[in-house]
Residue, then its C-alpha position, 0 to 999 in steps of 0.5 A: x528509541x535508540x535514536x531518541x525518538x520515543x515521541x514517534x510514529x511509524x505509519x504505512x499508507x496505500x497508493x491513495x495516502x490513506x493510513x493503514x497502520x501506525x506504530x508508536x512507542x509512546x501512548x500519549x503520543x499516539x493519542x496525539x497522533x489520533x487527535x490530528x487524524x494521524x490513524x488507520x481510515x484516515x486520509x493523508x492526501x495533500x487535497x485533505x491535509x495540505x503539504x504533509x509526510x503522506x501526501x506529499x510523498x504520495x503525490x510527488x512519488x519520492x522521499x521527503x521531509x517536511x519539517x514544522x511550518x512547512x506543514x499547511x496546517x497549524x495542527x502539523x507545525x510541532x512535527x517533523x515528517x520523514x517519507x519514503x515511497x513504497x515500489x512493487x520491485x516486480x513492476x516498479x509501481x508506487x504502492x503506498x508510503x512509509x512515513x515516521x512523524x516526530x517532533x521538530x526538535x528530534x528531526x535528524x538528517x539520518x532518519x530519511x535513509x533508515x525510512x527509505x530502508x524501510x520502504x524498500x524493506x516492505x517492498x520486498x516483503x510485497x514481493x515475498x508474498x506476491x510470488x507465494x500468490x502467483x504460485x498458488x494461483x499458478x498451481x490452481x490454474x494448472x489443475x484447472x486447465x488439465x480438466x479440459x475446458x475453458x479456465x481464466x483465473x484471476x488473482x489481485x493484478x494477475x489474469x491467466x486463461x487457456x486457449x479455450x477460455x481465449x475462444x470462449x471469451x472473445x467478445x467479453x470485455x476484460x475489464x468488465x469481466x475483471x470488475x465482476x470477478x473482483x467484486x465475487x471474489x474477496x478475501x475471506x472467500x478467495x476460491x469462489x469459482x464464478x460461472x459465465x453462462 
């Protein structure tokens, strides 16, 4: 609000430009955003919406500013959108988008820098959470591997196996195994064990 952005909405979308979360300091502006589909669960992909701060940033994988009539959709012509890509600092993979949407009259040249910084901070939080998850998985792997039996640990984009598991799984397609484990293990059951007979 110090920037005069009461009529604005900050959002985070995943790498497919699907909106995950939105925040707005003004309830009426938030409702306006919902009416144009700028709400969690909706797609901001270019093929669905046209040029916009979410989809265009996700497609180009670089920061961008879309103002007024630059949006292909008439429903978006009153808005200015500043988007920045979120990258995972560990592997530099594109993970999603941070976008600020406001009124055209409120567009400011300092906004790209602010949104770029917000995207980097989201990436840093991913690093912090990823490091914790990796430590937990590695600890679980060490405990299980100490029992001298084939052990493979899977979590997110991490896969570890001991030599016994490598031998045991030598004829198993790893992508199929990954799919099987991903389907069996959910966020609500992160410690489930999948037995292969």
